MIVEXLO-950787 format. One line per 5 residues: their letters; for each residue x, y, z of N, C-alpha, C. Coordinates in Angstrom, 1 decimal, decimal comma. Example, Ala and Ser with C-alpha at 12.3 -4.5 7.8 and 13.67 -1.06 7.14 Angstrom:
BEGIN
as> 13,2:-5,7:7,8:12,3:-4,5:7,8:13,2:-3,3:7,8  12,8:-2,2:7,1:13,7:-1,1:7,1:12,9:0,0:7,9
END
This chain:
BEGIN
mltlh> -17,5:224,8:-21,7:-17,5:226,1:-21,4:-16,3:226,4:-20,4  -15,6:227,5:-20,7:-14,4:227,9:-19,8:-14,8:229,0:-19,1  -14,7:229,0:-17,7:-15,0:230,1:-16,8:-13,8:230,6:-16,1  -13,6:232,0:-16,0:-12,5:232,5:-15,2:-13,1:233,2:-14,0  -12,4:233,0:-12,8:-12,8:233,7:-11,7:-11,6:234,4:-11,0
qaglt> -11,3:235,7:-11,3:-10,2:236,4:-10,7:-8,9:235,6:-11,2  -8,8:235,1:-12,3:-7,7:234,2:-12,8:-6,6:235,3:-13,4  -5,3:235,0:-12,9:-4,3:235,9:-13,4:-2,9:235,3:-13,2  -1,9:236,0:-13,6:-0,5:235,5:-13,5:0,2:236,8:-12,8  1,0:236,4:-11,8:1,8:237,4:-11,1:3,2:237,5:-11,7
avpai> 3,8:236,4:-12,1:5,2:236,5:-12,7:5,1:237,1:-14,0  6,2:237,9:-14,4:6,4:238,6:-15,6:6,6:237,5:-16,8  5,8:237,6:-17,9:4,8:238,6:-18,1:3,6:238,3:-17,4  3,0:239,3:-16,6:1,9:239,1:-15,8:0,6:239,5:-16,5  -0,5:238,8:-16,0:-1,9:239,1:-16,5:-2,6:239,4:-15,3
apldg> -3,2:240,7:-15,2:-4,2:241,1:-14,1:-5,4:240,2:-13,9  -5,8:240,0:-12,8:-7,0:239,0:-12,6:-8,2:239,4:-13,4  -8,9:238,5:-13,9:-10,0:238,9:-14,7:-11,1:237,7:-14,6  -12,3:238,1:-14,7:-13,4:237,2:-14,7:-14,0:237,1:-16,1  -14,6:236,0:-16,4:-15,2:235,9:-17,8:-15,7:234,4:-18,0
tirpg> -16,4:234,3:-19,2:-16,9:233,1:-19,6:-16,7:233,0:-21,2  -16,1:231,9:-21,5:-16,1:231,5:-23,0:-17,0:230,4:-23,4  -18,0:230,7:-24,2:-19,2:229,8:-24,3:-19,1:228,9:-25,5  -19,7:227,7:-25,5:-19,7:226,9:-26,8:-20,5:227,7:-27,8  -20,0:227,5:-29,1:-20,6:228,1:-30,2:-20,2:229,6:-30,4
ellai> -19,3:230,2:-29,7:-18,9:231,6:-30,0:-17,5:231,7:-30,4  -17,2:232,7:-31,2:-15,8:233,1:-31,5:-15,5:234,4:-30,7  -14,5:234,3:-29,9:-13,9:235,4:-29,0:-12,6:235,7:-29,7  -12,4:237,1:-30,0:-11,2:237,6:-30,4:-10,5:238,3:-29,2  -9,2:238,1:-29,1:-8,3:238,7:-28,1:-7,4:239,7:-28,9
vgpng> -7,6:241,0:-28,6:-6,7:242,0:-29,4:-5,9:242,8:-28,5  -5,0:243,6:-29,0:-4,1:244,5:-28,2:-2,8:244,9:-28,9  -2,1:245,8:-28,6:-0,9:246,1:-29,2:0,2:245,0:-28,8  1,3:245,2:-29,4:2,5:244,3:-29,2:2,9:244,4:-27,7  3,1:243,2:-27,1:3,5:243,2:-25,6:2,4:243,3:-24,7
agkst> 1,0:243,2:-25,2:-0,1:243,5:-24,3:-0,3:242,3:-23,5  0,2:241,1:-23,8:0,0:239,9:-23,0:-1,0:238,9:-23,7  -1,3:239,0:-25,0:-2,3:238,2:-25,6:-1,9:236,7:-25,7  -0,7:236,5:-26,0:-0,2:235,1:-26,2:-0,1:234,5:-24,7  0,4:235,3:-23,8:0,5:234,9:-22,4:-0,9:234,4:-21,9
llsml> -1,9:235,3:-22,2:-3,3:235,1:-21,7:-3,8:233,7:-22,3  -3,6:233,6:-23,5:-4,0:232,3:-24,2:-3,4:231,1:-23,7  -2,1:231,3:-23,3:-1,4:230,1:-22,6:-2,0:229,8:-21,3  -2,5:230,8:-20,5:-3,1:230,7:-19,3:-4,5:230,0:-19,5  -5,3:230,4:-20,5:-6,6:229,8:-20,8:-6,4:228,3:-21,2
sgfrp> -5,3:228,0:-21,8:-5,1:226,6:-22,2:-4,7:225,8:-21,0  -4,1:226,3:-20,0:-3,6:225,5:-18,9:-2,1:225,3:-18,9  -1,5:225,6:-20,1:0,0:225,3:-20,3:0,7:226,2:-19,4  0,3:227,3:-19,0:0,8:228,1:-18,1:-0,3:228,3:-17,0  -0,2:227,6:-16,0:-1,3:227,6:-14,9:-1,4:229,0:-14,3
aeqge> -2,7:229,4:-14,0:-3,0:230,6:-13,4:-2,4:230,5:-11,9  -1,7:231,7:-11,5:-1,1:231,7:-10,4:-2,0:232,5:-9,3  -3,1:232,9:-9,7:-4,1:233,4:-8,7:-5,5:233,2:-9,4  -6,5:233,0:-8,5:-7,8:232,8:-9,1:-8,0:231,4:-9,5  -8,9:231,2:-10,5:-9,4:229,9:-10,9:-9,9:229,9:-12,2
lrldg> -9,5:228,8:-13,1:-10,2:228,6:-14,4:-10,9:227,2:-14,2  -12,2:227,1:-14,7:-12,9:225,9:-14,7:-13,3:225,6:-16,2  -13,1:224,3:-16,6:-13,4:223,9:-17,9:-14,6:222,8:-17,6  -15,7:223,2:-18,2:-16,9:222,3:-18,0:-17,2:222,0:-16,5  -16,8:223,1:-15,7:-17,2:222,9:-14,3:-16,0:222,4:-13,4
tplpd> -15,1:221,8:-14,0:-14,0:221,3:-13,3:-12,7:222,1:-13,4  -12,0:222,4:-12,2:-10,9:223,2:-12,3:-9,9:222,7:-13,3  -9,3:223,6:-14,0:-8,4:223,2:-15,1:-7,3:222,3:-14,6  -6,6:222,6:-13,5:-5,5:221,7:-13,1:-5,9:220,3:-12,7  -7,2:220,1:-12,6:-7,7:218,8:-12,1:-8,1:217,9:-13,2
wpiae> -7,9:218,5:-14,4:-8,2:217,5:-15,5:-7,0:216,6:-15,9  -7,3:215,3:-16,0:-6,2:214,3:-16,4:-5,7:214,8:-17,9  -4,5:214,8:-18,1:-3,8:215,3:-19,3:-4,6:214,8:-20,6  -4,8:213,4:-20,5:-5,3:212,8:-21,8:-6,8:213,3:-22,0  -7,6:213,5:-20,8:-8,9:213,9:-21,0:-9,0:215,3:-21,4
lanrr> -8,0:216,2:-20,9:-8,0:217,6:-21,3:-7,7:217,7:-22,7  -6,9:216,8:-23,3:-6,6:216,9:-24,8:-7,9:216,6:-25,6  -8,7:216,0:-25,1:-10,1:215,7:-25,8:-11,0:217,0:-25,9  -10,7:217,9:-24,9:-11,6:219,0:-24,8:-11,0:220,4:-25,1  -9,6:220,5:-25,2:-8,9:221,6:-25,4:-7,7:221,4:-26,3
alvaq> -7,7:222,3:-27,3:-6,5:222,3:-28,2:-6,0:223,6:-28,5  -4,7:223,8:-28,4:-4,0:225,1:-28,7:-3,2:224,9:-29,8  -3,2:226,0:-30,7:-2,4:226,1:-31,9:-1,6:227,3:-31,7  -0,2:227,3:-31,5:0,6:228,3:-31,2:1,1:229,0:-32,6  1,8:230,2:-32,4:2,2:231,0:-33,5:3,3:230,2:-34,2
qelpg> 3,0:230,1:-35,5:4,0:229,4:-36,5:4,4:228,1:-35,9  3,6:227,3:-35,4:4,0:226,0:-34,8:4,5:225,0:-35,8  5,6:224,3:-35,5:6,1:223,3:-36,5:6,1:221,9:-35,9  5,7:220,9:-36,7:5,7:219,5:-36,2:7,1:219,0:-35,9  7,3:218,0:-35,0:8,6:217,5:-34,7:9,2:216,8:-35,7
fdwqt> 8,3:216,1:-36,6:8,9:215,3:-37,7:8,2:215,7:-39,0  8,8:215,2:-40,1:8,2:215,5:-41,3:7,1:214,6:-41,9  6,0:214,9:-41,3:4,9:213,9:-41,6:4,2:214,5:-42,9  3,4:213,5:-43,6:2,5:214,0:-44,6:1,4:214,7:-43,9  0,7:215,7:-44,6:-0,3:216,5:-44,2:-1,4:215,6:-43,4
dells> -1,9:214,7:-44,2:-3,1:213,9:-43,7:-2,7:213,0:-42,4  -1,4:212,6:-42,5:-0,8:211,8:-41,3:-0,7:212,6:-40,1  -0,4:213,9:-40,2:-0,2:214,9:-39,1:-1,6:215,0:-38,4  -2,6:215,2:-39,3:-4,0:215,3:-38,5:-4,4:214,1:-37,8  -3,8:213,0:-38,1:-4,2:211,7:-37,5:-3,5:211,3:-36,3
lgsnp> -2,4:212,1:-36,0:-1,5:211,7:-34,9:-2,4:211,7:-33,6  -2,2:210,6:-32,8:-2,6:210,6:-31,4:-4,1:210,4:-31,2  -4,9:210,5:-32,4:-6,3:210,5:-32,1:-7,1:209,5:-33,0  -6,4:208,9:-34,0:-7,0:208,0:-34,9:-8,3:208,3:-35,4  -8,4:209,5:-35,9:-9,8:210,0:-36,5:-10,3:209,2:-37,7
akslv> -11,6:209,2:-38,0:-12,0:208,7:-39,2:-11,5:209,4:-40,4  -11,3:208,6:-41,4:-10,7:209,2:-42,6:-11,7:210,3:-43,2  -12,9:210,1:-42,9:-13,9:211,1:-43,5:-13,7:212,4:-42,8  -13,4:212,3:-41,4:-13,2:213,6:-40,7:-12,0:214,3:-41,2  -10,9:213,6:-41,4:-9,7:214,2:-41,9:-10,0:214,8:-43,3
aalld> -10,6:214,2:-44,1:-10,9:214,6:-45,4:-11,8:215,9:-45,4  -12,7:215,8:-44,5:-13,6:217,0:-44,4:-12,8:218,3:-43,8  -12,0:218,1:-42,9:-11,2:219,3:-42,4:-10,2:219,8:-43,4  -9,6:218,9:-44,1:-8,7:219,4:-45,1:-9,5:220,1:-46,2  -10,7:219,7:-46,6:-11,5:220,3:-47,5:-11,9:221,7:-47,0
dldlt> -12,3:221,8:-45,6:-12,7:223,0:-45,0:-11,7:224,2:-45,1  -10,4:223,7:-45,0:-9,4:224,8:-45,1:-8,5:224,8:-46,5  -9,1:224,2:-47,5:-8,5:224,3:-48,8:-7,2:223,7:-48,9  -7,2:222,4:-48,2:-5,8:221,7:-48,1:-5,8:220,4:-48,8  -7,0:220,0:-49,4:-7,1:218,6:-49,9:-6,0:218,4:-51,0
hlakr> -5,6:219,3:-51,7:-4,6:219,0:-52,7:-3,2:218,9:-52,0  -3,2:219,1:-50,8:-1,8:219,0:-50,1:-1,8:217,8:-49,1  -2,7:217,0:-49,2:-2,9:215,8:-48,2:-1,6:214,9:-48,2  -1,1:214,7:-49,4:0,0:213,8:-49,4:1,5:214,4:-49,4  1,4:215,8:-49,2:2,6:216,6:-49,2:3,3:216,5:-47,9
svlsl> 4,6:216,6:-47,9:5,3:216,7:-46,7:5,0:218,0:-46,1  4,8:218,1:-44,7:4,3:219,3:-44,1:5,4:220,3:-44,1  6,7:219,9:-44,0:7,9:220,8:-44,0:8,1:221,4:-45,3  7,5:220,9:-46,4:7,7:221,4:-47,8:6,6:222,5:-48,0  5,7:222,6:-47,2:4,6:223,5:-47,4:5,1:225,0:-47,1
sgger> 4,4:226,0:-47,7:4,6:227,4:-47,3:4,1:227,7:-46,0  4,6:228,8:-45,4:4,2:229,1:-44,0:2,7:229,2:-43,9  2,0:229,9:-44,9:0,5:229,9:-44,7:-0,2:228,6:-44,9  0,3:227,7:-45,7:-0,2:226,4:-45,9:0,0:225,5:-44,6  1,2:225,7:-44,1:1,5:224,9:-42,8:0,6:225,4:-41,7
qrvmi> 0,4:226,8:-41,6:-0,4:227,3:-40,6:-1,9:226,8:-40,6  -2,4:226,7:-41,7:-3,8:226,0:-42,0:-3,8:224,5:-41,5  -2,7:223,9:-41,8:-2,6:222,5:-41,5:-2,6:222,3:-40,0  -1,9:223,2:-39,2:-1,9:223,1:-37,8:-3,2:223,4:-37,2  -4,0:224,4:-37,8:-5,2:224,7:-37,4:-6,2:223,5:-37,5
argac> -6,2:222,9:-38,8:-7,0:221,7:-39,1:-6,6:220,5:-38,0  -5,3:220,5:-37,7:-5,0:219,4:-36,7:-5,7:219,7:-35,4  -5,7:221,0:-34,9:-6,2:221,2:-33,7:-7,8:221,0:-33,7  -8,4:221,3:-34,7:-9,9:220,9:-34,8:-10,1:219,4:-34,9  -9,2:218,7:-35,5:-9,3:217,2:-35,5:-9,0:216,6:-34,2
qllsr> -8,2:217,2:-33,4:-7,9:216,7:-32,1:-9,3:216,7:-31,2  -10,1:217,8:-31,4:-11,2:218,0:-30,6:-12,4:217,2:-31,2  -12,5:217,2:-32,4:-13,7:216,5:-33,1:-13,6:214,9:-33,2  -12,4:214,5:-33,1:-12,2:213,0:-33,2:-12,1:212,4:-31,8  -11,7:213,2:-30,8:-11,5:212,6:-29,5:-12,4:213,1:-28,4
gspta> -13,3:213,9:-28,8:-14,2:214,6:-27,9:-15,0:213,5:-26,9  -15,1:213,9:-25,7:-15,9:213,0:-24,8:-17,2:212,6:-25,3  -17,6:211,3:-25,2:-18,9:210,9:-25,7:-20,0:211,5:-24,8  -19,7:212,2:-23,7:-20,9:212,8:-22,9:-20,8:214,2:-23,2  -19,8:214,7:-24,0:-19,8:216,3:-24,2:-20,9:216,8:-25,1
kdggl> -21,4:218,0:-24,7:-22,5:218,5:-25,5:-22,0:219,6:-26,5  -20,7:219,7:-26,6:-20,2:220,7:-27,5:-18,9:220,3:-28,0  -18,4:221,1:-29,0:-17,1:220,7:-29,8:-15,8:221,0:-29,1  -15,8:221,5:-27,7:-14,6:221,7:-27,0:-14,1:223,1:-27,3  -12,9:223,4:-26,9:-12,2:224,7:-26,8:-11,1:224,7:-27,7
lllde> -11,1:225,6:-28,8:-10,0:225,7:-29,7:-9,3:227,1:-29,6  -8,0:227,0:-29,1:-7,3:228,2:-28,9:-6,1:228,5:-30,0  -6,4:229,7:-30,7:-5,5:229,9:-31,8:-4,7:231,3:-31,6  -3,4:231,1:-31,7:-2,6:232,4:-31,6:-2,1:232,9:-32,9  -2,7:234,0:-33,2:-2,5:234,7:-34,5:-2,7:233,7:-35,8
ptsal> -3,8:233,1:-35,9:-4,1:232,2:-36,9:-4,0:232,7:-38,4  -4,1:234,0:-38,5:-4,1:234,7:-39,8:-2,7:235,3:-40,2  -1,7:235,2:-39,4:-0,5:236,0:-39,6:0,2:235,7:-40,8  0,1:234,5:-41,3:0,9:234,1:-42,6:0,0:234,0:-43,8  -1,2:234,4:-43,7:-2,2:234,1:-44,7:-2,5:235,4:-45,5
digqq> -2,7:235,2:-46,8:-3,1:236,3:-47,7:-4,5:236,7:-47,4  -5,0:237,8:-48,0:-6,4:238,2:-47,5:-7,4:237,3:-47,9  -7,3:236,5:-49,1:-8,3:235,7:-49,4:-8,4:234,5:-48,5  -7,2:234,0:-48,0:-7,2:232,8:-47,1:-7,6:233,4:-45,6  -7,3:234,6:-45,4:-7,8:235,1:-44,0:-9,4:235,1:-44,0
qrlmr> -9,9:235,5:-45,0:-11,5:235,6:-45,1:-11,9:234,1:-45,0  -11,4:233,2:-45,8:-11,9:231,8:-45,9:-11,7:231,1:-44,4  -10,6:231,5:-43,8:-10,3:230,8:-42,6:-11,4:231,4:-41,6  -11,5:232,8:-41,4:-12,4:233,2:-40,4:-13,9:232,8:-40,6  -14,2:232,7:-41,8:-15,6:232,2:-42,2:-15,7:230,7:-41,7
qlraw> -14,7:229,9:-41,9:-14,7:228,5:-41,5:-14,7:228,4:-40,1  -14,0:229,2:-39,3:-13,9:229,2:-37,9:-15,4:229,5:-37,3  -16,1:230,5:-37,9:-17,5:230,7:-37,5:-18,3:229,5:-37,9  -18,1:228,8:-39,0:-19,0:227,7:-39,2:-18,7:226,5:-38,2  -17,3:226,4:-37,9:-17,1:225,3:-36,8:-17,7:225,6:-35,5
aeqhr> -17,7:226,8:-35,2:-18,3:227,3:-33,9:-19,9:227,0:-33,9  -20,4:227,2:-35,1:-22,0:227,1:-35,1:-22,3:225,6:-35,2  -21,6:224,9:-36,2:-22,0:223,6:-36,5:-21,6:222,5:-35,4  -20,5:222,8:-34,7:-19,9:221,8:-33,7:-20,2:222,4:-32,3  -20,7:223,6:-32,1:-20,8:224,3:-30,9:-19,4:224,2:-30,2
maivc> -18,4:224,6:-30,9:-17,1:224,8:-30,6:-16,9:226,2:-30,0  -16,1:226,3:-28,9:-15,7:227,7:-28,4:-14,3:227,9:-29,0  -14,3:229,0:-29,8:-13,0:229,3:-30,4:-12,5:230,7:-30,0  -11,2:230,6:-29,6:-10,6:231,9:-29,1:-9,4:232,2:-30,0  -9,4:233,5:-30,6:-8,4:233,8:-31,6:-7,6:235,1:-31,1
vlhdl> -6,3:235,0:-31,0:-5,6:236,2:-30,9:-5,4:236,8:-32,3  -5,7:238,0:-32,4:-5,7:238,7:-33,7:-5,1:240,1:-33,6  -4,2:240,4:-34,6:-3,7:241,7:-34,7:-4,6:242,6:-35,7  -5,3:242,0:-36,6:-6,2:242,7:-37,5:-7,4:243,0:-36,9  -7,7:244,2:-36,5:-8,8:244,7:-35,8:-10,1:244,5:-36,6
nlast> -9,9:244,6:-37,9:-11,2:244,5:-38,8:-11,6:243,0:-38,9  -10,7:242,2:-38,9:-11,0:240,7:-38,8:-11,9:240,5:-37,6  -11,3:241,0:-36,4:-12,1:240,8:-35,1:-13,4:241,5:-35,1  -13,5:242,7:-35,7:-14,9:243,3:-35,9:-15,8:242,6:-36,7  -15,3:242,1:-37,8:-16,2:241,3:-38,8:-16,7:240,0:-38,3
yadrv> -15,8:239,2:-37,7:-16,1:237,8:-37,4:-16,3:237,4:-36,0  -15,9:238,2:-35,2:-15,9:237,8:-33,7:-17,4:238,1:-33,1  -17,8:237,2:-32,2:-19,0:237,5:-31,4:-18,6:238,5:-30,3  -17,5:238,3:-29,7:-17,0:239,3:-28,6:-15,6:239,5:-28,7  -15,2:240,6:-28,1:-13,8:241,0:-28,2:-13,3:241,3:-26,7
wllhq> -12,0:240,8:-26,4:-11,4:241,2:-25,2:-10,2:242,1:-25,6  -10,0:243,3:-25,1:-8,9:244,2:-25,5:-8,0:244,3:-24,4  -6,7:243,9:-24,6:-5,7:243,9:-23,7:-4,7:245,1:-23,8  -4,1:245,5:-22,8:-3,1:246,5:-22,8:-2,3:246,3:-21,5  -0,9:246,1:-21,7:0,0:245,9:-20,5:-0,5:245,0:-19,5
gqrid> -0,9:243,8:-20,0:-1,3:242,7:-19,1:-2,7:242,9:-18,5  -3,5:243,9:-18,9:-4,9:244,1:-18,2:-5,9:244,1:-19,4  -7,0:243,5:-19,1:-8,1:243,6:-20,0:-8,9:244,9:-19,8  -8,7:245,8:-20,6:-9,2:247,1:-20,4:-10,8:247,3:-20,9  -11,1:246,5:-21,7:-12,5:246,5:-22,2:-12,9:245,1:-22,8
hglpn> -14,1:244,8:-22,8:-14,7:243,6:-23,3:-16,1:243,8:-23,7  -16,6:243,1:-24,7:-18,0:243,1:-25,0:-18,1:243,0:-26,6  -19,2:243,5:-27,2:-19,4:243,4:-28,7:-18,3:244,2:-29,4  -18,0:243,6:-30,6:-16,9:244,4:-31,3:-17,2:245,9:-31,5  -18,4:246,2:-31,8:-18,7:247,6:-32,2:-18,5:248,6:-31,0
qvlnp> -18,6:248,0:-29,8:-18,5:248,7:-28,5:-17,1:248,8:-28,2  -16,3:247,8:-28,3:-14,9:247,7:-27,9:-13,9:248,3:-28,9  -14,1:248,2:-30,1:-13,2:248,6:-31,2:-13,7:250,0:-31,6  -13,7:251,0:-30,7:-14,2:252,4:-31,1:-12,8:253,1:-31,3  -13,0:254,1:-32,3:-11,6:254,8:-32,7:-10,9:255,6:-31,4
atiak> -11,8:256,0:-30,5:-11,1:256,8:-29,4:-10,3:255,9:-28,6  -10,8:254,8:-28,2:-10,1:253,8:-27,3:-8,9:253,1:-28,1  -9,0:252,8:-29,3:-8,0:252,1:-30,2:-7,0:253,1:-30,4  -7,2:254,4:-30,7:-6,2:255,4:-30,9:-5,4:255,6:-29,7  -6,0:255,5:-28,7:-5,3:255,7:-27,4:-4,3:254,6:-27,1
iyaae> -4,8:253,3:-27,1:-4,1:252,2:-26,8:-2,9:251,9:-27,8  -3,3:252,1:-29,1:-2,3:251,8:-30,1:-1,3:253,0:-30,6  -1,7:254,1:-30,0:-1,0:255,4:-30,4:-1,1:255,5:-32,0  -2,2:255,4:-32,5:-2,4:255,5:-33,9:-3,6:256,4:-34,2  -3,5:257,1:-35,3:-4,7:258,0:-35,8:-5,4:257,1:-36,7
lqlle> -6,8:257,1:-36,3:-7,7:256,1:-37,0:-9,0:256,9:-37,6  -9,6:256,3:-38,5:-11,0:256,8:-38,8:-11,9:255,7:-38,9  -13,2:255,9:-38,6:-14,2:254,8:-38,6:-14,9:254,8:-39,9  -15,0:253,6:-40,4:-15,8:253,3:-41,8:-17,1:252,6:-41,3  -18,1:253,4:-41,1:-19,3:252,8:-40,5:-20,1:252,1:-41,6
gsshg> -20,8:251,0:-41,1:-21,8:250,3:-42,0:-21,2:249,6:-43,3  -19,8:249,4:-43,3:-19,2:248,8:-44,4:-19,1:247,4:-44,5  -19,5:246,8:-43,5:-19,5:245,3:-43,3:-20,6:244,7:-42,6  -21,7:244,7:-43,2:-23,0:244,1:-42,5:-23,2:244,6:-41,2  -23,1:246,0:-41,0:-23,3:246,6:-39,8:-22,2:246,6:-38,9
khlla> -21,0:246,0:-39,1:-19,9:246,0:-38,4:-19,0:247,2:-38,8  -18,5:247,8:-37,7:-17,6:248,9:-38,0:-16,1:248,5:-38,3  -15,7:249,2:-39,4:-14,2:248,9:-39,6:-13,5:250,1:-39,4  -12,2:249,9:-39,2:-11,2:251,0:-38,8:-10,2:251,1:-39,9  -9,9:252,3:-40,3:-8,8:252,5:-41,2:-7,8:253,6:-40,7
lap> -6,5:253,5:-41,1:-5,5:254,4:-40,6:-5,8:255,7:-41,3  -5,6:256,8:-40,5:-5,9:258,1:-41,1:-4,7:258,5:-42,0  -4,9:259,2:-43,1:-3,8:259,5:-43,9:-2,8:260,4:-43,2
END
């Protein structure tokens, strides 16, 4: 579990201090317009950009106090359009640094519809295929190296994981992320531009604007047309009840 107490960043791009808890077994979506600070916030949550005020605690321990090797067992970050440093085979890339069981690698490749690409060069893959490989690698990092005393599957942080995916792959990925959260009690945080994906699949949503979290809570509460229209400067209409009780938003003609 990751907890924030007045955690923020003062240097540009800044993040205003915020409190919150990211719990095992949930999928949290971070949304907001371009330049809102979503990727910067995700970097702070990961510890790669340390908070300059306040505090973040992972499993009760201040994030900066974690030894790097142990932190890698409990937290994984997949950045936007991340590229491996060398041209590995897909299954080799998942195994780097953690020596996972072959069965785990095979299961994760199957989860993300990558089995047929297991022996392909990662750099030969399409952008969407490579994006799914990097997400599978992040999950493998947590599930193969997790602390033996841990009671959950760690913290998986994903920056725009659906940006290069077609709509079918977006649906399959988001369903699989929910499955990982539930099966492994993994806490998953996704930066998303698609508000309807956030509404349909997230347990909670944080809405950012100009470095401030201006709302947070259940998707139907946060993603309301009035707030979104104001923040995004867009005219929207609400499609109620069209996705298992989840509100969906459409651009007005």
